[in-house]
N, C-alpha and C positions, 0 to 999 in steps of 0.2 A: 169491392167484392162483388163476382158474381154469385147467381141466386147458388149453382153448382156448386162450387168451391165452398161456401158457408154451408151446405146441405152435408159434403165432403168431413169438412173440418166440425160439425156438429154428428156427426157420424161415429166420426172417428173419438170425439169429446163423450161421447156414450158409452162404446166401446171400454174401453180405459175406463173411464168409471164404472163399471160392472167388476171386469176384471180385477182391481184393485179392493171393492169394495169387497167382492167372491175372495184373495189373499188374506183380505184384511179378519174376517171369519172366520176362514182355514188355521188362523193361530191360537184361535180358543176353541174352534169346535168340529165335530166329525163331518165329511160331507156328507152324511146321511141325516145330521142336523140340522143342514142348510134349507132353507127353501130359497123357492125363485124371490118370492116377496120381501123376505128380509134380506135378500143381495137388492131389488129395489129399493126396499125400505134406506138403507143400508148408502146406495148410490144415489140416491136424491131424483131417481129416475122411475119410469112409471113400469108394469109389469107388460103391456106394449111396446114399449122399448126395445126392452130386455126380448118379445118373442121378435121383433122388427130383425132384431139380428142371430141370435141362434134358437136350437128347438130342446136344450138341454142343457145343465149345471157344466158339465164334461168339455162341450162344446166350448165355453168361455175362454177353460183350460186346454185345448188345444188351440184354437186360435192365437192364445195370447205367446203360447211355442212356436208358432210358424210367424207370427209378428218377428220374433225376437229371435230367428232360426237365419229368417231374410237379409234381417236387419245385420247378423255376425259374419252371414256366411254368400248368403246375395249370389252373384253366379261367380262367384273363384272356382268352384268347383269345373269348370269347365280348360285351366290347365291342369296339367295333369300334375308337371312340379311342384302349383299350389301344396299339393296332400303330402309334398318329399320337405315342406316352408317351414324357417322358424313363426312366421303371419300363420299355418295353420294351426300349428300348436301353441301360439298365442289366443286365436280365437275360438277355440275353444276351450281357453282357460281363460276369454274373456265373457263371454256366454254364458259358461257354468255360473260365474259371479254375478250378473246382471238377472238371472234366471232364478234364481237357489229356490225362490219360494215357489217358483211354476216347478221347479224339480222335483220340490222336495213332494208336494201338493198328486203329480202322477206316479211318482214313486206307491206316494200312501193309497192312490188309489187303482192303482196297478195299470195305470193307462201307457206305461213303457214300452205296448207292442205299440199303443199308436205313434210314439217317437219312431221306434225299429220300421215300424212299414212306413210314414211320413220321409224319413233324414233319406230311408232307402231309393225308395221311387226318384228323390228328388235327385242324387249323388247318378243314378241310374243312369239315368239319361247322358247324362256329361261323360259318363266313363264309355258307354257306348259308338258315342265320334272319337274316342282315344283311338290311337292307328297301331297300339302293339294289341297283334293278333291274342297272347296268351291272357293277356288281361282282359280284353273283350270275350275270349272261352270260358275266364274260371272270376265272369263279373260279379257274382253277389258275394263268392269268398275275396275279392281283392274288396270291395267295397266294404264288408268288416274288418279285415287288416287292416286298411289304411283310415277309417274313420269313427269304425267304432269304439274302435279300443279306446281310441283319446274319450272318446264321450263319454267311457261307461267309465272310466277313471278319473274322469272329475268330476263326472256327478259321484261318485262314491267321496270321493276329495268334498262335497258339497252336503253331500248325508251324513259325514263324519265329523261337522263341526266348520271345515276350512281350518283344520289346526294351522297345515305350513302355508306359507305363502304364498302368493301370485311368482313370482323368481323363483320359489324352492319347487314349484310343480313343472316350471319349463325347466329346471335344471334336469330333473330328477327323468322328464320325457326325456331329454337330452342324454341320458347317460343311458336309457331302456333301450333304444335307439341304438345308439352310441355299441352297447351291450350284442345285441342282433346282431348288427354287421357283423362282432368279430366274430361269436359263432357263426356264421353262415363262413366264414373263409377257411 
């Protein structure tokens, strides 16, 4: 193993330990009560290690959100058909399931504006490459119409304790999409 690979793995492990520590502490404390020192002690890392990766506690959650968003969606937005696919629906459901604690923390800390900004800017670069002139002209509306509604429904599902199964959520999305098509005809 090269030194560079070791450092990247060590850095990733440190960030993972810090994130897991913060999420664990959030299960019993409010954000305002948690200190960097508590996170570091819980994660068994130094304060220097924390500040090598983050400026403040909120950055930990933002970084985790970006990581999981990239993991689930990657560059799939580059194909317009993806936004209308079953895969897109499932990716939203799986993203919400895997990031449950992160989504709850972001909602609790009122960091949803970060989510909207990050998701919008990420998708926006692909929308501008689509050939459709109407989509390009109304790109911000289109972005909200296609993606944010799925995200909001999945977030609502997580905030309400995931009472429905993932399969029920998928069926609900498909049903809503069918209603929408029927209404438009």
